[in-house]
Structures are given as structure tokens and as C-alpha cells.
C-alpha positions in Angstrom: -56.9 39.1 100.8 -56.8 36.3 98.4 -59.8 35.8 95.8 -61.8 32.7 95.4 -59.4 32.1 91.9 -56.3 32.3 93.9 -57.2 30.1 96.6 -58.7 27.5 94.3 -55.5 27.7 92.5 -53.8 27.0 95.4 -55.5 23.9 96.0 -54.3 22.5 93.0 -51.0 21.7 94.4 -52.4 19.8 97.4 -53.1 16.6 95.4 -51.3 15.1 92.4 -54.3 14.1 90.6 -57.2 16.2 89.7 -59.4 13.1 90.0 -59.0 10.5 92.5 -62.0 9.0 93.8 -62.3 8.4 97.2 -64.3 9.4 100.5 -61.8 9.6 103.2 -60.2 12.8 102.7 -63.5 14.8 102.5 -64.7 12.8 105.5 -61.4 13.9 107.3 -61.9 17.6 106.4 -65.5 17.6 107.2 -64.8 16.2 110.4 -62.5 19.0 111.4 -65.1 21.3 110.1 -67.6 20.1 112.5 -69.6 17.9 110.2 -71.5 20.5 108.0 -72.9 17.9 105.7 -74.9 16.5 109.1 -76.6 19.8 109.2 -77.8 20.2 105.7 -81.6 20.6 104.8 -83.3 17.7 103.2 -81.1 16.5 100.3 -82.1 15.2 96.7 -79.1 13.6 95.2 -78.7 13.3 91.6 -76.2 11.0 89.9 -76.6 10.1 86.3 -74.4 10.2 82.9 -76.9 12.7 80.9 -79.4 14.9 82.1 -78.2 15.3 86.0 -78.2 19.2 85.5 -81.6 19.4 83.5 -83.4 17.2 86.3 -82.2 19.3 89.0 -83.1 22.6 87.0 -86.6 21.3 86.7 -86.9 20.7 90.5 -85.7 24.1 91.4 -87.9 25.7 89.0 -90.8 23.8 90.4 -89.8 24.1 94.0 -89.1 28.0 93.6 -92.3 28.6 91.9 -93.8 26.9 95.2 -92.1 29.7 97.3 -89.2 27.2 98.8 -85.8 28.3 99.3 -83.6 25.8 97.4 -80.0 25.4 97.8 -78.3 23.8 94.7 -75.0 22.4 94.1 -73.7 21.4 90.4 -70.5 21.0 88.6 -68.8 22.2 86.3 -69.3 26.0 85.9 -69.6 27.6 82.7 -68.0 30.8 83.5 -67.3 31.7 87.0 -67.0 29.0 89.8 -69.7 30.8 91.7 -72.4 29.2 89.4 -71.7 25.9 91.2 -73.3 27.1 94.6 -76.6 28.6 94.6 -78.1 29.5 97.8 -81.7 29.6 98.5 -83.9 32.5 99.3 -87.3 33.5 99.1 -88.1 34.7 95.4 -85.4 32.6 94.1 -81.8 31.7 94.9 -78.7 33.5 94.1 -75.2 32.2 93.0 -72.8 32.6 96.2 -71.1 36.2 96.1 -67.4 36.4 96.4 -67.1 37.2 100.1 -68.8 34.1 101.3 -67.4 32.1 98.9 -63.7 33.3 100.0 -64.5 32.6 103.7 -65.7 29.2 103.2 -62.7 28.4 101.3 -60.3 29.7 103.9 -61.9 27.8 106.7 -61.5 24.7 104.6 -58.1 25.5 103.8 -57.1 26.2 107.5 -58.9 23.0 108.5 -57.0 20.8 105.7 -53.8 22.3 106.9 -52.0 21.1 104.0 -53.2 17.6 103.6 -53.7 16.0 100.6 -56.9 16.9 99.1 -58.5 17.3 95.6 -60.0 20.7 94.1 -63.4 19.3 94.1 -63.4 17.4 97.4 -62.2 20.8 99.3 -64.7 23.2 97.5 -67.3 20.5 98.0 -66.5 20.8 101.8 -66.8 24.8 101.4 -70.3 24.3 99.6 -71.4 22.0 102.8 -70.1 24.9 104.9 -72.3 27.3 103.0 -75.6 25.4 102.7 -75.3 24.5 106.6 -75.2 28.0 107.6 -78.0 29.3 105.6 -81.3 28.0 106.3 -83.4 26.3 103.2 -86.3 23.8 102.8 -84.1 21.5 100.3 -80.5 20.9 98.7 -80.4 19.7 95.1 -77.0 18.0 95.4 -75.6 16.8 91.9 -72.9 14.2 91.9 -69.5 15.3 90.6 -68.3 12.2 88.9 -69.8 8.5 89.5 -71.5 8.3 92.6 -70.2 5.6 95.1 -66.7 7.4 95.7 -68.0 10.9 94.6 -67.3 13.6 97.5 -71.1 14.6 97.7 -71.9 11.0 98.7 -71.2 11.7 102.3 -74.8 12.4 102.9 -76.0 9.6 105.0 -79.7 9.7 104.7 -80.9 11.8 101.8 -84.6 12.9 101.4 -84.1 11.0 97.8 -81.7 9.9 95.6 -82.1 9.9 92.0 -80.3 8.3 88.9 -80.7 9.7 85.3 -79.7 8.4 82.0 -76.7 6.1 82.3 -74.3 5.7 79.4 -70.6 5.3 78.6 -68.4 8.2 80.1 -65.3 8.7 82.0 -64.2 5.0 81.5 -61.0 5.8 83.1 -62.7 6.2 86.4 -66.2 4.4 86.1 -65.2 1.3 84.2 -65.8 0.6 80.3 -69.1 -1.3 80.5 -72.5 -0.1 81.2 -73.0 -2.3 83.9 -69.9 -0.8 85.9 -70.8 2.7 85.2 -74.3 1.8 86.5 -72.9 0.1 89.5 -71.0 3.2 90.3 -73.9 5.8 89.9 -76.1 3.4 92.1 -73.7 4.3 94.9 -75.9 7.0 95.8 -78.9 4.8 96.9 -78.9 4.5 100.8 -81.0 2.2 103.0 -84.4 3.4 103.7 -84.3 6.2 101.3 -86.4 6.6 98.1 -84.2 5.5 95.0 -85.7 7.4 91.8 -84.5 5.5 88.4 -85.1 7.7 85.6 -85.9 6.4 82.0 -83.0 4.3 80.9 -81.6 4.1 77.3 -80.1 0.6 78.1 -81.4 -2.3 79.6 -78.1 -3.3 81.1 -78.0 -0.1 82.8 -81.7 -0.3 84.3 -81.3 -3.8 85.4 -78.1 -3.0 87.7 -79.8 0.0 89.0 -82.8 -1.8 90.0 -80.9 -4.8 91.7 -78.4 -2.4 93.2 -81.3 -0.2 95.0 -83.0 -3.3 96.1 -79.5 -4.7 97.4 -78.9 -1.0 99.2 -82.3 -1.5 101.2 -83.4 1.8 99.3 -87.0 1.9 98.2 -86.7 1.9 94.4 -89.3 3.9 92.3 -89.4 3.0 89.0 -90.5 4.5 85.6 -93.1 2.4 83.7 -96.1 0.8 85.1 -94.5 -0.1 88.5 -94.6 3.5 89.7 -94.6 6.5 87.3 -94.6 7.2 83.6 -94.3 10.1 81.5 -94.6 10.8 77.6 -95.5 13.4 75.4 -98.8 13.6 73.8 -100.0 16.3 71.4 -97.1 18.7 72.4 -97.9 18.3 76.2 -96.2 16.2 79.0 -98.4 13.8 80.5 -97.0 12.5 83.8 -98.7 9.6 86.2 -98.4 8.1 89.1 -100.2 6.7 92.1 -101.1 10.2 92.8 -102.9 10.6 89.7 -102.3 12.4 86.3 -100.8 15.9 85.4 -101.3 17.4 81.8 -98.6 19.9 81.9 -97.2 22.3 78.7 -94.1 21.4 76.8 -91.0 21.9 78.8 -89.2 25.0 77.9 -85.9 23.1 77.5 -85.7 22.0 73.9 -85.6 18.3 73.2 -87.6 15.2 73.6 -85.0 13.9 76.1 -86.4 16.9 78.3 -89.8 15.3 78.8 -87.9 12.1 80.8 -85.9 14.7 82.8 -89.1 16.6 83.8 -90.9 13.4 84.9 -87.9 12.2 86.8 -88.1 15.6 88.4 -91.7 15.5 89.3 -90.9 11.7 90.6 -87.9 12.9 92.8 -89.9 15.7 94.3 -93.0 13.5 95.4 -90.6 10.8 96.8 -88.9 13.4 98.7 -92.0 14.8 100.5 -92.9 17.4 98.3 -96.2 15.6 97.2 -98.4 18.4 98.1 -97.3 20.7 95.2 -100.2 22.1 93.2 -100.6 21.5 89.4 -100.0 25.1 88.7 -96.4 24.5 90.2 -95.5 21.8 87.8 -96.9 24.1 85.2 -94.6 27.1 86.4 -91.7 24.7 86.4 -92.2 23.7 82.9 -92.2 27.2 81.7 -89.8 28.9 84.0 -86.9 26.1 84.0 -83.5 27.3 83.0 -80.5 25.6 82.3 -77.6 27.3 80.5 -75.2 25.9 77.8 -77.8 22.8 77.0 -79.5 23.4 73.7 -79.5 27.0 74.7 -80.3 29.6 71.9 -78.5 32.6 71.7 -80.4 35.3 70.2 -78.3 38.5 71.3 -74.6 39.2 72.3 -71.3 39.7 70.7 -70.9 36.3 69.0 -74.7 36.2 68.0 -73.8 39.6 65.8 -71.1 38.1 64.2 -73.2 34.9 62.7 -74.9 35.6 59.3 -78.0 37.7 59.2 -81.4 35.8 59.7 -79.5 32.8 61.2 -79.8 30.7 64.6 -77.2 30.4 66.9 -77.4 27.4 69.4 -75.1 26.3 72.2 -74.9 22.9 73.7 -72.4 21.6 76.2 -72.9 17.7 75.6 -69.7 15.8 75.2 -70.6 12.0 74.7 -72.2 9.9 72.1 -75.6 9.6 74.4 -75.7 13.4 74.7 -75.2 13.7 70.7 -78.0 11.3 70.3 -80.3 13.6 72.2 -79.0 16.8 70.7 -79.3 15.4 67.2 -82.8 14.0 67.6 -83.8 17.7 69.2 -82.3 19.4 65.9 -84.2 16.8 63.6 -87.5 17.9 65.4 -86.5 21.6 65.0 -85.5 21.1 61.4 -88.9 19.3 60.7 -90.8 22.6 62.1 -88.4 24.9 60.2 -86.0 23.9 57.8 -82.3 25.1 57.7 -79.2 24.0 56.7 -77.4 22.8 59.8 -73.5 23.6 60.5 -72.0 22.3 63.8 -69.0 24.4 65.4 -67.3 21.6 67.3 -64.5 21.6 70.2 -63.8 18.7 72.4 -61.3 17.0 74.8 -59.2 14.4 73.9 -60.7 11.9 76.7 -64.2 11.9 74.9 -65.2 9.8 72.1 -65.4 12.2 69.4 -65.8 10.1 66.5 -68.9 8.5 68.5 -70.4 12.2 69.1 -70.5 13.3 65.6 -71.6 10.2 64.2 -75.1 11.1 65.4 -75.0 14.2 63.4 -74.4 12.4 60.0 -77.0 13.0 57.1 -78.3 16.2 59.7 -75.2 18.5 59.7 -74.0 20.1 56.1 -70.7 21.0 57.7 -68.3 20.9 60.8 -66.0 23.6 61.8 -63.5 22.3 64.0 -62.0 24.4 66.6 -59.7 24.6 69.5 -60.8 24.8 73.1 -58.9 27.9 74.6 -56.8 27.1 78.1 -57.4 23.4 78.4 -54.4 21.2 78.0 -56.3 18.1 77.2 -58.1 19.5 74.4 -58.3 17.3 71.4 -56.4 19.3 68.3 -59.0 20.6 65.8 -57.6 18.9 63.1 -58.4 15.7 64.7 -61.9 16.6 65.2 -61.9 17.5 61.4 -60.8 14.3 60.4 -63.1 12.5 62.4 -66.0 14.4 61.0 -64.8 13.3 57.4 -64.8 9.8 58.8 -68.5 10.2 59.6 -68.8 11.3 55.7 -69.5 15.3 57.1 -67.9 18.1 55.1 -65.3 19.8 57.8 -62.8 22.4 58.0 -60.9 24.0 60.7 -60.9 27.4 62.0 -58.8 29.1 65.0 -61.8 29.9 67.3 -65.6 30.4 67.4 -65.2 33.8 66.2 -63.4 33.2 63.1 -65.6 30.0 62.5 -68.8 32.2 62.8 -67.3 34.7 60.5 -66.4 32.2 57.8 -70.0 31.5 57.1 -70.3 34.7 55.6 -68.4 33.3 52.7 -70.9 30.7 51.7 -74.2 31.5 49.9 -76.8 29.9 51.6 -80.1 29.0 50.2 -81.7 30.0 53.5 -80.0 31.3 56.6 -78.2 28.5 58.4 -78.8 26.9 62.0 -75.6 26.8 63.6 -75.1 24.7 66.8 -71.7 25.3 68.9 -71.2 22.0 70.7 -68.7 19.1 72.2 -67.5 20.5 75.3 -69.0 22.3 78.7 -65.6 24.1 78.6 -66.3 25.5 74.9 -70.0 26.4 76.1 -68.5 28.4 78.9 -65.7 30.2 76.7 -68.6 30.9 74.1 -71.2 32.5 76.8 -68.2 34.5 78.3 -67.1 35.6 74.8 -71.1 36.3 73.9 -71.5 38.5 77.3 -74.1 36.2 78.5 -72.8 34.5 81.2 -75.5 32.6 83.4 -77.1 34.8 85.9 
């Protein structure tokens, strides 16, 4: 019998482009499959440039703490494709198993009958089959790319649609201005459905999101004085809306940006009809939330054992300048609490703004060690990453891989054990978790 990997590899031949944003192909396939997208549990649809996955993770943690069965669809995966599809059950959801995934993929392949379709489209259809066939209380549905023409945007009436922080990324597909990117993300807003707009870093994006929510006939729910607010106070998260005030523990996920993501998650749940959750549920969500590859500290495993004794090893898959700004701010906060020399091990794709990413670490990172990303044709050569680090006035060198980069740190005499961050790509993050023996569970 075919494996899921073999089936997905076969799908690569069905369309000449890996990304071709359109709804026509998946709508045709879903019709042939009997419209599973119409048999889903209530959907909370999440778009945005940064923070989508973290916001979904907060919602899942809170909903599961309340005893709900929560389906989750996210992308990309870090180590195994199965991570994209989490099937809800009492006591906590689980990644789809191989047998059920293969069955759904085969049903999609047979229905598609060799017609052109992208891998993301056909695998999204398979996910909808799985989500429709198993009962749950809610589906947290993360957009793959953009929003308006993303394969997930076939859900006609979500319980709520959310747009997290918008920034510049994927310019080839979404446009090279913040207005154009925001307009594409706002494509998830639907008539009569709540439209939750997270705290935005750019007024230009915020204005477009608000205008598009109104013009779509959605019910906009806005951060600030209008609908909800979230901020840090004495190390705690304070959230307030018309239902009252929540004084919650600091989110378990590191970084100031996670306060905004957590607050957005609370607003989305309340907008989607989960407003009766008790305060203890939100507290549990703050402490239980888990989102691998995003400022994740690796305290054990094979790679962690290679790092210098006493050092800290961190991992983050952020890959655009706004993501780097959030990561560097989080590391600066950690530095204030516990000083240590910062070393970055960086691998990036050629389509990403590596110079803009690295500039956010100038004056914070002592050194950048550039590495290639294994198996990625579009990976930026490590020598280019090192050169861009030098342009950002950060000392840099090149190593053939993460393991060699960690081993090279033993050659330096440190005044105190270093803090090491492996970053620049979700593909690199997945490679690291696999090599470390700590894949997402």
C-alpha cells in the first residue's frame, strides 16, 4: 500500500507550480468529494503574516482546557506531514495517524482523477474529509498563504475570521506593499461573520483590514478602546472587553509579541461563541500552550548535548524582518534578566529578506554562523547569509551544518556560556527537531 509520503510525492506532478493561488481547483475537487467543507464543525479561520500559529496554539490550549474536542489545521509541518492535521478528542487532540491519512489522500487522488491541482489544495481537501468524518466542537483553520485565494477559504460562514499581525512576506504572490498584503489577508472576512483584527504593527495594514471588514459586511472586532485590549502589567497579561477584565499569568511562549497573540486568541474565542469559558480555562491556556519551533528552548536531545556545557539552545522558525524584530526583542528581554553572549546559527531561503532579518540582531548578537538548509533547492547559500551578516556589522562565519556549528563553539573561550539561537527558516527548524530527536508530539 502507498505511504502518505509516496502519495504526496505523486501529487507534485499534478501541477507545474508548487504555489498557484486559486479556488477553482479545490472547489471542483470538494464537489466531487460531496462537499466535506460544508460538514465541518464551527470554524475559526486564521490568517496573517506573523502570529497565526501561536494564536491557534493559544486557542487550542484554552478550548482543550475547557474539555472541548478541537480539530486543528496548520502549515507547514516541521518534521512529518501529519503535524498539519490534528484530530480533536476528549482529553486533547492527536496528529492524524498514517492509516487514516493515507485513506483520505487516496480518496482525494481518485476523485481528482489526474486533473491539475497543487499539493496544498489536494491535501487541504483530504484534511476537510478527515475533519468532516470525525465529530468535534470546533475547527481551528490556519490559512496557508494569503487568504482571499487560499485553499482554506472555501468555508462560507466561519464562526469567526481572524487576521493576526500583517507584514511584508511572499511578495511574489501577495504584492509588495502592506496595503496589498493586508487586502489579501482580509479575504477571509465573510458577510455577517465576526472579523477579529489583532494588534497591528503598521497603521497602513490596520486601516485596510478595518475597511475590508466593513465592506465585506463582516462584524469587525477591533483591538483598542473599541472592542478589546490586551497589555502586560507587572509580568501578567491583562485582557479587557465588554464582558470584563481578565488578569492572567504571563504566556508560557516567550516574547512580548505573545501577549498580543494570546489576547487575540481570547477575542476570537469570545467572538466565535465561546464566551462562557471560565477564568481558570484562560489561565490554563496561558500555562499549557505549546507551539514547537517558535522560541523553543531545547534542553535535551542530541544537538543540545553538543552545545557548550552550561549554554542555552533556542530554536525559532521566524523568517521575515517582522518576525526577527519580535525574536530580537524577546532575546533582549531574556538578556536583561540573564546576560549571556548571543550566537545565531542561521539558515534561510533565497526568497526571504535575509538582510532585513539579520539587521534586527545588530548590537545584540555577538556572532552569526551561517549554515545551509538540507534538501531545499531554494535555500540561500550560507556564504551569502554570512556576507549579509557582515553588512549588518555582525561577525560571521560558515559551517556545513548545525551540528558542525554547535561543535565549533567549543573553540571559543567564553566569559560565560553562550546563548545560541538557531533561526531563519521553518525548514531549518524542522531539520533541527528531527536531528535532535525531539519532533512535535
